[in-house]
Every structure is written in structure tokens, then in C-alpha cells.
TORKOL-4160 file (C-alpha; in steps of 0.2 Angstrom, whole numbers, padded with zeros to 4 digits, m for minus):
348
<pt num="1" X="0002" Y="0000" Z="0000"/>
<pt num="2" X="0004" Y="0017" Z="m0001"/>
<pt num="3" X="m0004" Y="0033" Z="0008"/>
<pt num="4" X="m0005" Y="0051" Z="0001"/>
<pt num="5" X="m0004" Y="0059" Z="0019"/>
<pt num="6" X="m0003" Y="0073" Z="0028"/>
<pt num="7" X="0019" Y="0073" Z="0031"/>
<pt num="8" X="0019" Y="0071" Z="0013"/>
<pt num="9" X="0029" Y="0084" Z="0000"/>
<pt num="10" X="0012" Y="0084" Z="m0010"/>
<pt num="11" X="0001" Y="0091" Z="0006"/>
<pt num="12" X="0016" Y="0107" Z="0006"/>
<pt num="13" X="0007" Y="0110" Z="m0012"/>
<pt num="14" X="m0012" Y="0117" Z="m0017"/>
<pt num="15" X="m0017" Y="0105" Z="m0026"/>
<pt num="16" X="m0027" Y="0106" Z="m0045"/>
<pt num="17" X="m0042" Y="0114" Z="m0040"/>
<pt num="18" X="m0031" Y="0129" Z="m0030"/>
<pt num="19" X="m0037" Y="0122" Z="m0013"/>
<pt num="20" X="m0027" Y="0116" Z="0003"/>
<pt num="21" X="m0023" Y="0098" Z="0005"/>
<pt num="22" X="m0033" Y="0093" Z="0021"/>
<pt num="23" X="m0032" Y="0083" Z="0034"/>
<pt num="24" X="m0043" Y="0081" Z="0047"/>
<pt num="25" X="m0039" Y="0087" Z="0065"/>
<pt num="26" X="m0021" Y="0090" Z="0058"/>
<pt num="27" X="m0024" Y="0103" Z="0049"/>
<pt num="28" X="m0039" Y="0110" Z="0058"/>
<pt num="29" X="m0051" Y="0107" Z="0046"/>
<pt num="30" X="m0058" Y="0091" Z="0056"/>
<pt num="31" X="m0074" Y="0089" Z="0041"/>
<pt num="32" X="m0063" Y="0089" Z="0028"/>
<pt num="33" X="m0048" Y="0075" Z="0022"/>
<pt num="34" X="m0039" Y="0072" Z="0007"/>
<pt num="35" X="m0028" Y="0059" Z="0014"/>
<pt num="36" X="m0029" Y="0045" Z="0003"/>
<pt num="37" X="m0022" Y="0025" Z="0002"/>
<pt num="38" X="m0016" Y="0015" Z="m0014"/>
<pt num="39" X="m0018" Y="m0004" Z="m0015"/>
<pt num="40" X="m0006" Y="m0011" Z="m0026"/>
<pt num="41" X="m0004" Y="m0028" Z="m0031"/>
<pt num="42" X="0011" Y="m0039" Z="m0038"/>
<pt num="43" X="0010" Y="m0046" Z="m0057"/>
<pt num="44" X="0022" Y="m0056" Z="m0068"/>
<pt num="45" X="0023" Y="m0051" Z="m0084"/>
<pt num="46" X="0018" Y="m0065" Z="m0096"/>
<pt num="47" X="0032" Y="m0064" Z="m0109"/>
<pt num="48" X="0046" Y="m0060" Z="m0099"/>
<pt num="49" X="0040" Y="m0067" Z="m0083"/>
<pt num="50" X="0047" Y="m0051" Z="m0072"/>
<pt num="51" X="0035" Y="m0047" Z="m0059"/>
<pt num="52" X="0030" Y="m0027" Z="m0058"/>
<pt num="53" X="0016" Y="m0017" Z="m0047"/>
<pt num="54" X="0001" Y="m0009" Z="m0051"/>
<pt num="55" X="m0012" Y="m0001" Z="m0044"/>
<pt num="56" X="m0027" Y="m0012" Z="m0038"/>
<pt num="57" X="m0039" Y="0003" Z="m0031"/>
<pt num="58" X="m0040" Y="0018" Z="m0019"/>
<pt num="59" X="m0048" Y="0025" Z="m0004"/>
<pt num="60" X="m0051" Y="0040" Z="0004"/>
<pt num="61" X="m0045" Y="0039" Z="0022"/>
<pt num="62" X="m0062" Y="0036" Z="0033"/>
<pt num="63" X="m0063" Y="0045" Z="0052"/>
<pt num="64" X="m0063" Y="0030" Z="0061"/>
<pt num="65" X="m0063" Y="0025" Z="0081"/>
<pt num="66" X="m0047" Y="0014" Z="0087"/>
<pt num="67" X="m0051" Y="m0001" Z="0099"/>
<pt num="68" X="m0048" Y="0012" Z="0114"/>
<pt num="69" X="m0062" Y="0025" Z="0109"/>
<pt num="70" X="m0052" Y="0037" Z="0099"/>
<pt num="71" X="m0055" Y="0046" Z="0086"/>
<pt num="72" X="m0043" Y="0047" Z="0072"/>
<pt num="73" X="m0050" Y="0059" Z="0057"/>
<pt num="74" X="m0031" Y="0061" Z="0050"/>
<pt num="75" X="m0017" Y="0048" Z="0046"/>
<pt num="76" X="m0012" Y="0047" Z="0065"/>
<pt num="77" X="0003" Y="0036" Z="0062"/>
<pt num="78" X="0007" Y="0021" Z="0048"/>
<pt num="79" X="0001" Y="0006" Z="0049"/>
<pt num="80" X="m0017" Y="0011" Z="0055"/>
<pt num="81" X="m0028" Y="m0004" Z="0056"/>
<pt num="82" X="m0045" Y="m0002" Z="0043"/>
<pt num="83" X="m0060" Y="m0009" Z="0043"/>
<pt num="84" X="m0067" Y="m0009" Z="0025"/>
<pt num="85" X="m0080" Y="m0013" Z="0017"/>
<pt num="86" X="m0085" Y="m0026" Z="0002"/>
<pt num="87" X="m0080" Y="m0013" Z="m0014"/>
<pt num="88" X="m0079" Y="m0021" Z="m0033"/>
<pt num="89" X="m0073" Y="m0039" Z="m0031"/>
<pt num="90" X="m0065" Y="m0040" Z="m0014"/>
<pt num="91" X="m0075" Y="m0045" Z="0000"/>
<pt num="92" X="m0065" Y="m0041" Z="0015"/>
<pt num="93" X="m0064" Y="m0050" Z="0033"/>
<pt num="94" X="m0067" Y="m0043" Z="0048"/>
<pt num="95" X="m0054" Y="m0047" Z="0055"/>
<pt num="96" X="m0049" Y="m0028" Z="0058"/>
<pt num="97" X="m0064" Y="m0026" Z="0066"/>
<pt num="98" X="m0064" Y="m0040" Z="0079"/>
<pt num="99" X="m0052" Y="m0029" Z="0085"/>
<pt num="100" X="m0060" Y="m0016" Z="0092"/>
<pt num="101" X="m0059" Y="m0004" Z="0076"/>
<pt num="102" X="m0075" Y="0002" Z="0068"/>
<pt num="103" X="m0079" Y="0019" Z="0058"/>
<pt num="104" X="m0089" Y="0033" Z="0055"/>
<pt num="105" X="m0096" Y="0031" Z="0038"/>
<pt num="106" X="m0096" Y="0019" Z="0023"/>
<pt num="107" X="m0077" Y="0022" Z="0012"/>
<pt num="108" X="m0075" Y="0027" Z="m0004"/>
<pt num="109" X="m0068" Y="0018" Z="m0016"/>
<pt num="110" X="m0060" Y="0019" Z="m0032"/>
<pt num="111" X="m0058" Y="0003" Z="m0039"/>
<pt num="112" X="m0052" Y="0008" Z="m0055"/>
<pt num="113" X="m0036" Y="0018" Z="m0055"/>
<pt num="114" X="m0027" Y="0019" Z="m0069"/>
<pt num="115" X="m0013" Y="0006" Z="m0073"/>
<pt num="116" X="0002" Y="0007" Z="m0071"/>
<pt num="117" X="0016" Y="m0001" Z="m0074"/>
<pt num="118" X="0029" Y="0000" Z="m0056"/>
<pt num="119" X="0047" Y="m0008" Z="m0058"/>
<pt num="120" X="0050" Y="m0019" Z="m0041"/>
<pt num="121" X="0063" Y="m0014" Z="m0034"/>
<pt num="122" X="0064" Y="m0020" Z="m0014"/>
<pt num="123" X="0075" Y="m0013" Z="m0002"/>
<pt num="124" X="0075" Y="m0007" Z="0016"/>
<pt num="125" X="0067" Y="0011" Z="0021"/>
<pt num="126" X="0075" Y="0012" Z="0037"/>
<pt num="127" X="0091" Y="0000" Z="0044"/>
<pt num="128" X="0106" Y="0008" Z="0053"/>
<pt num="129" X="0113" Y="0006" Z="0072"/>
<pt num="130" X="0107" Y="0013" Z="0087"/>
<pt num="131" X="0116" Y="0034" Z="0092"/>
<pt num="132" X="0126" Y="0033" Z="0109"/>
<pt num="133" X="0118" Y="0053" Z="0114"/>
<pt num="134" X="0101" Y="0049" Z="0117"/>
<pt num="135" X="0095" Y="0029" Z="0127"/>
<pt num="136" X="0079" Y="0033" Z="0114"/>
<pt num="137" X="0078" Y="0043" Z="0098"/>
<pt num="138" X="0062" Y="0043" Z="0084"/>
<pt num="139" X="0065" Y="0033" Z="0070"/>
<pt num="140" X="0058" Y="0042" Z="0056"/>
<pt num="141" X="0071" Y="0056" Z="0054"/>
<pt num="142" X="0088" Y="0048" Z="0049"/>
<pt num="143" X="0107" Y="0049" Z="0059"/>
<pt num="144" X="0123" Y="0048" Z="0054"/>
<pt num="145" X="0122" Y="0031" Z="0059"/>
<pt num="146" X="0111" Y="0027" Z="0046"/>
<pt num="147" X="0090" Y="0025" Z="0050"/>
<pt num="148" X="0075" Y="0030" Z="0040"/>
<pt num="149" X="0088" Y="0034" Z="0023"/>
<pt num="150" X="0074" Y="0027" Z="0012"/>
<pt num="151" X="0085" Y="0026" Z="m0001"/>
<pt num="152" X="0077" Y="0016" Z="m0014"/>
<pt num="153" X="0097" Y="0008" Z="m0018"/>
<pt num="154" X="0099" Y="0000" Z="m0001"/>
<pt num="155" X="0091" Y="m0016" Z="m0008"/>
<pt num="156" X="0097" Y="m0030" Z="m0017"/>
<pt num="157" X="0117" Y="m0033" Z="m0022"/>
<pt num="158" X="0123" Y="m0016" Z="m0011"/>
<pt num="159" X="0132" Y="m0016" Z="0002"/>
<pt num="160" X="0131" Y="0000" Z="0017"/>
<pt num="161" X="0144" Y="0006" Z="0030"/>
<pt num="162" X="0137" Y="0011" Z="0046"/>
<pt num="163" X="0149" Y="0021" Z="0060"/>
<pt num="164" X="0146" Y="0010" Z="0076"/>
<pt num="165" X="0144" Y="0022" Z="0091"/>
<pt num="166" X="0138" Y="0011" Z="0105"/>
<pt num="167" X="0145" Y="m0008" Z="0111"/>
<pt num="168" X="0137" Y="m0019" Z="0100"/>
<pt num="169" X="0131" Y="m0007" Z="0087"/>
<pt num="170" X="0110" Y="m0012" Z="0090"/>
<pt num="171" X="0107" Y="m0016" Z="0072"/>
<pt num="172" X="0090" Y="m0012" Z="0067"/>
<pt num="173" X="0080" Y="m0013" Z="0050"/>
<pt num="174" X="0061" Y="m0012" Z="0044"/>
<pt num="175" X="0051" Y="m0001" Z="0031"/>
<pt num="176" X="0055" Y="m0012" Z="0018"/>
<pt num="177" X="0043" Y="m0007" Z="m0001"/>
<pt num="178" X="0042" Y="m0015" Z="m0015"/>
<pt num="179" X="0045" Y="0000" Z="m0026"/>
<pt num="180" X="0050" Y="0020" Z="m0022"/>
<pt num="181" X="0055" Y="0035" Z="m0035"/>
<pt num="182" X="0067" Y="0044" Z="m0026"/>
<pt num="183" X="0058" Y="0058" Z="m0014"/>
<pt num="184" X="0046" Y="0048" Z="m0008"/>
<pt num="185" X="0035" Y="0062" Z="m0012"/>
<pt num="186" X="0018" Y="0057" Z="m0004"/>
<pt num="187" X="0025" Y="0051" Z="0012"/>
<pt num="188" X="0027" Y="0033" Z="0007"/>
<pt num="189" X="0035" Y="0021" Z="m0003"/>
<pt num="190" X="0023" Y="0006" Z="m0009"/>
<pt num="191" X="0022" Y="m0004" Z="0011"/>
<pt num="192" X="0023" Y="m0021" Z="0009"/>
<pt num="193" X="0035" Y="m0036" Z="0020"/>
<pt num="194" X="0051" Y="m0042" Z="0014"/>
<pt num="195" X="0061" Y="m0058" Z="0020"/>
<pt num="196" X="0079" Y="m0058" Z="0015"/>
<pt num="197" X="0096" Y="m0064" Z="0020"/>
<pt num="198" X="0110" Y="m0052" Z="0025"/>
<pt num="199" X="0129" Y="m0053" Z="0030"/>
<pt num="200" X="0136" Y="m0042" Z="0043"/>
<pt num="201" X="0153" Y="m0042" Z="0046"/>
<pt num="202" X="0163" Y="m0029" Z="0058"/>
<pt num="203" X="0180" Y="m0018" Z="0052"/>
<pt num="204" X="0189" Y="m0013" Z="0066"/>
<pt num="205" X="0197" Y="0004" Z="0067"/>
<pt num="206" X="0215" Y="m0004" Z="0067"/>
<pt num="207" X="0210" Y="m0008" Z="0050"/>
<pt num="208" X="0204" Y="0005" Z="0045"/>
<pt num="209" X="0208" Y="0013" Z="0027"/>
<pt num="210" X="0209" Y="0031" Z="0024"/>
<pt num="211" X="0191" Y="0035" Z="0020"/>
<pt num="212" X="0185" Y="0023" Z="0031"/>
<pt num="213" X="0194" Y="0034" Z="0044"/>
<pt num="214" X="0182" Y="0051" Z="0042"/>
<pt num="215" X="0167" Y="0042" Z="0037"/>
<pt num="216" X="0154" Y="0049" Z="0048"/>
<pt num="217" X="0140" Y="0046" Z="0038"/>
<pt num="218" X="0129" Y="0031" Z="0030"/>
<pt num="219" X="0139" Y="0028" Z="0015"/>
<pt num="220" X="0132" Y="0015" Z="0002"/>
<pt num="221" X="0141" Y="0005" Z="m0012"/>
<pt num="222" X="0136" Y="m0006" Z="m0028"/>
<pt num="223" X="0144" Y="m0012" Z="m0041"/>
<pt num="224" X="0146" Y="0001" Z="m0051"/>
<pt num="225" X="0145" Y="0018" Z="m0039"/>
<pt num="226" X="0146" Y="0024" Z="m0022"/>
<pt num="227" X="0132" Y="0032" Z="m0013"/>
<pt num="228" X="0135" Y="0045" Z="m0001"/>
<pt num="229" X="0121" Y="0048" Z="0009"/>
<pt num="230" X="0116" Y="0066" Z="0017"/>
<pt num="231" X="0103" Y="0076" Z="0024"/>
<pt num="232" X="0096" Y="0094" Z="0033"/>
<pt num="233" X="0106" Y="0090" Z="0048"/>
<pt num="234" X="0122" Y="0080" Z="0045"/>
<pt num="235" X="0120" Y="0073" Z="0061"/>
<pt num="236" X="0101" Y="0084" Z="0070"/>
<pt num="237" X="0101" Y="0077" Z="0090"/>
<pt num="238" X="0121" Y="0088" Z="0091"/>
<pt num="239" X="0112" Y="0101" Z="0086"/>
<pt num="240" X="0095" Y="0099" Z="0093"/>
<pt num="241" X="0101" Y="0089" Z="0110"/>
<pt num="242" X="0088" Y="0095" Z="0120"/>
<pt num="243" X="0073" Y="0094" Z="0109"/>
<pt num="244" X="0076" Y="0084" Z="0094"/>
<pt num="245" X="0060" Y="0087" Z="0088"/>
<pt num="246" X="0062" Y="0102" Z="0083"/>
<pt num="247" X="0070" Y="0094" Z="0067"/>
<pt num="248" X="0054" Y="0094" Z="0060"/>
<pt num="249" X="0050" Y="0113" Z="0059"/>
<pt num="250" X="0068" Y="0116" Z="0047"/>
<pt num="251" X="0070" Y="0103" Z="0035"/>
<pt num="252" X="0077" Y="0111" Z="0018"/>
<pt num="253" X="0085" Y="0103" Z="0002"/>
<pt num="254" X="0097" Y="0118" Z="0001"/>
<pt num="255" X="0104" Y="0113" Z="0017"/>
<pt num="256" X="0105" Y="0092" Z="0014"/>
<pt num="257" X="0112" Y="0099" Z="m0002"/>
<pt num="258" X="0126" Y="0107" Z="0005"/>
<pt num="259" X="0130" Y="0091" Z="0018"/>
<pt num="260" X="0131" Y="0081" Z="0003"/>
<pt num="261" X="0142" Y="0089" Z="m0010"/>
<pt num="262" X="0155" Y="0091" Z="0009"/>
<pt num="263" X="0153" Y="0073" Z="0013"/>
<pt num="264" X="0154" Y="0068" Z="m0005"/>
<pt num="265" X="0171" Y="0080" Z="m0005"/>
<pt num="266" X="0176" Y="0074" Z="0007"/>
<pt num="267" X="0174" Y="0056" Z="0002"/>
<pt num="268" X="0183" Y="0058" Z="m0015"/>
<pt num="269" X="0198" Y="0066" Z="m0006"/>
<pt num="270" X="0201" Y="0051" Z="0006"/>
<pt num="271" X="0198" Y="0040" Z="m0005"/>
<pt num="272" X="0205" Y="0043" Z="m0021"/>
<pt num="273" X="0219" Y="0056" Z="m0014"/>
<pt num="274" X="0214" Y="0070" Z="m0025"/>
<pt num="275" X="0217" Y="0088" Z="m0020"/>
<pt num="276" X="0202" Y="0100" Z="m0016"/>
<pt num="277" X="0201" Y="0107" Z="m0032"/>
<pt num="278" X="0202" Y="0090" Z="m0042"/>
<pt num="279" X="0188" Y="0083" Z="m0032"/>
<pt num="280" X="0176" Y="0101" Z="m0036"/>
<pt num="281" X="0180" Y="0098" Z="m0055"/>
<pt num="282" X="0175" Y="0079" Z="m0053"/>
<pt num="283" X="0159" Y="0079" Z="m0042"/>
<pt num="284" X="0153" Y="0094" Z="m0054"/>
<pt num="285" X="0156" Y="0085" Z="m0070"/>
<pt num="286" X="0155" Y="0066" Z="m0064"/>
<pt num="287" X="0143" Y="0064" Z="m0052"/>
<pt num="288" X="0124" Y="0065" Z="m0050"/>
<pt num="289" X="0116" Y="0071" Z="m0034"/>
<pt num="290" X="0097" Y="0066" Z="m0033"/>
<pt num="291" X="0083" Y="0068" Z="m0018"/>
<pt num="292" X="0080" Y="0054" Z="m0005"/>
<pt num="293" X="0064" Y="0058" Z="0006"/>
<pt num="294" X="0058" Y="0076" Z="0009"/>
<pt num="295" X="0045" Y="0067" Z="0022"/>
<pt num="296" X="0056" Y="0060" Z="0036"/>
<pt num="297" X="0059" Y="0076" Z="0046"/>
<pt num="298" X="0076" Y="0078" Z="0041"/>
<pt num="299" X="0077" Y="0080" Z="0023"/>
<pt num="300" X="0089" Y="0069" Z="0014"/>
<pt num="301" X="0100" Y="0070" Z="m0002"/>
<pt num="302" X="0113" Y="0057" Z="m0010"/>
<pt num="303" X="0127" Y="0057" Z="m0023"/>
<pt num="304" X="0131" Y="0043" Z="m0035"/>
<pt num="305" X="0149" Y="0040" Z="m0039"/>
<pt num="306" X="0152" Y="0032" Z="m0052"/>
<pt num="307" X="0169" Y="0022" Z="m0050"/>
<pt num="308" X="0174" Y="0021" Z="m0067"/>
<pt num="309" X="0178" Y="0040" Z="m0064"/>
<pt num="310" X="0194" Y="0036" Z="m0054"/>
<pt num="311" X="0197" Y="0018" Z="m0060"/>
<pt num="312" X="0217" Y="0010" Z="m0053"/>
<pt num="313" X="0216" Y="0027" Z="m0044"/>
<pt num="314" X="0209" Y="0019" Z="m0027"/>
<pt num="315" X="0213" Y="0015" Z="m0009"/>
<pt num="316" X="0218" Y="0000" Z="0000"/>
<pt num="317" X="0202" Y="m0007" Z="0000"/>
<pt num="318" X="0197" Y="m0014" Z="0018"/>
<pt num="319" X="0199" Y="m0029" Z="0024"/>
<pt num="320" X="0183" Y="m0038" Z="0034"/>
<pt num="321" X="0189" Y="m0051" Z="0047"/>
<pt num="322" X="0178" Y="m0064" Z="0051"/>
<pt num="323" X="0175" Y="m0063" Z="0069"/>
<pt num="324" X="0179" Y="m0049" Z="0079"/>
<pt num="325" X="0171" Y="m0040" Z="0094"/>
<pt num="326" X="0163" Y="m0024" Z="0092"/>
<pt num="327" X="0166" Y="m0007" Z="0105"/>
<pt num="328" X="0162" Y="0005" Z="0109"/>
<pt num="329" X="0171" Y="0021" Z="0101"/>
<pt num="330" X="0168" Y="0041" Z="0093"/>
<pt num="331" X="0184" Y="0044" Z="0094"/>
<pt num="332" X="0190" Y="0029" Z="0085"/>
<pt num="333" X="0176" Y="0026" Z="0076"/>
<pt num="334" X="0172" Y="0009" Z="0070"/>
<pt num="335" X="0160" Y="0002" Z="0055"/>
<pt num="336" X="0147" Y="m0011" Z="0053"/>
<pt num="337" X="0149" Y="m0015" Z="0037"/>
<pt num="338" X="0134" Y="m0026" Z="0030"/>
<pt num="339" X="0129" Y="m0031" Z="0014"/>
<pt num="340" X="0119" Y="m0040" Z="0004"/>
<pt num="341" X="0120" Y="m0056" Z="m0005"/>
<pt num="342" X="0102" Y="m0059" Z="m0007"/>
<pt num="343" X="0086" Y="m0055" Z="m0007"/>
<pt num="344" X="0069" Y="m0062" Z="m0010"/>
<pt num="345" X="0051" Y="m0052" Z="m0007"/>
<pt num="346" X="0036" Y="m0061" Z="0000"/>
<pt num="347" X="0018" Y="m0051" Z="0002"/>
<pt num="348" X="0013" Y="m0061" Z="0016"/>
């Protein structure tokens, strides 16, 4: 499913008819809500046998009452249960209503949406390590140690490097997607469940190469590219240590671009032994920048650095000991090195 919700970027823009995007009580419009859900289905192409997704139906968000008797007239949080009505060829079960969820009125459905053919791109929206600065944190804004990057490149065959800040690293992951465009514009990707295989390794600080010594951001790697990730605030928990929620009011792409450029420049200079002047001209003419997400509080951008730009200039590759303990260390920062061996998705 995909939710066009109040936190999506489309809610910041006037609708085609010139009206605001309403979201119930959240926007002070309790009797008006423009949020909607699109349900997708997995389809196999008859000729190529490859899978893709297409919209199956859409529905307007209803006013719900949860099992505690609280009325919810907007999408207050992802994963809210909806007791559906029969429509089209769909006959819903009573599982949700049996849990105590109810709705004020019948749901408005649109059973024949345009059958767009969207390629499958299974990936992990949120994966990373625990930060050292706070006992608990909001899982939505991304961090130097990873988290909710919502970068569709974190999928099959990719490698992610994360700085370790606490003993044991405390790796977590979730928010898996069947597909998502860069920006995750309306608030979510095509949310689904995935079953995957992962290999997790640790690179000890004593074994760091030059670029690993300066790594204080989530770095991706594919066969052909390095992917540098950064945000409006490189470390919003440091900037807003007293009230981390303040990040939601200041997110912007200008600062995200500045930080992504700075991290890209730093990485290229360390990895390929370039001067600043050399790095800037290479970045300008050979590196692409993009928007990962504009919905997660700490807005994210990325750069894609083609390895072919440098060919044999790469410094010594990292060696990953097969068995080593994870230790805490900010100054002598360690890295959790994890990459996908294989990943198969399922829609359980």
C-alpha cells in the first residue's frame, strides 16, 4: 500500500483546483480530509516473466475509532488498521473490526485506477545502528549511523557502511518497500513485507583504510557506484540535543545539498587522494546528486559517484575480519559493514 498522507510533500502544495490539502484535525479541518491510500498488486509479465506492481484500487481515508475509543480523522501514524467495506471483487474479513476498530461512515473507493506498470525494486527504507547520544530516539529522522534513509538503492546487491557508536552496534531494520521513487513524495513507498538474507561484518578501527577513517555518514556501495547519504542536519541529535523534535520545523533541501556535497568531497579526497580543486571539478562533471526523501523530518539527499571516474586510483580495499567484537568508540570510530548476498520479497 501507498499512503498520500499529511506528512507528504504534496500536502505542502496547492491541489489542482487551488485548494489546500486537508488532513482532518491535523490541519484544523475536522470535516475535510484529502488523504488517500492506493493498494497495489504484484503482477507477473506473461512474456518476460518479470514482476511489477500496478494500482489495484484507491480509497479515501475514513474517520476511524480505535479500540481505546479515540477518534482519528486523519492518518495519525502508519500502520493504522482500517475496517473495510465490500467493493468491486473484494470481500474483506472481520479481523480488523474484531480488534475493536470502527469507522464513522462507509469508505469511498475508486476501483479502476490507471494501471501504471511500476518496476519492482525491493529495498530497505530504514536500516542502521543506534546512536550514542540519547537513550531513545524517534525512528523517523535519519542519522549519521543510518536509520530512515529511504534511499531506494539500499536493496539487492548493495553494501552499506555504518559508523558504530554503541557496544554491540544494535542493528535494526524495517520499513521495507516494493518500490519507491526518489523523494518518497507523498509520504510512503509501496509498503510491504520482505524476507531477505544479509551478511553482517565488522571492520575494526585498526584495519581502516583512508576513507573509512573519515566516515561519519551512511555510505552505500554497488558494483558501479559509491552512494553518499546526508541530510538537512548531518547529526540532528547533536544540533537539537535538548529537543530533537525541532528538526521537523527546519528541514530543507538547501542545507541537505550543502551537507551532501561536503560529505562527497570529503569522501572522494580521502578515497582517491585528490586535492580539493580536483575533487570539485570531478564532482561537478561526473557525480549526480538526487533527493532521497522529503518526508522524514531530516530531509535526505545523496550523491552517486561512478567508480569508473577513478579506475585504478582507489586506495587499499577494506579487509573484514571474520570474527571480531564490536566496541564502543567515537574517536576511533568503527564501522559495521553489511551487504546483501541475496534478497527475495514476499507479500505475507
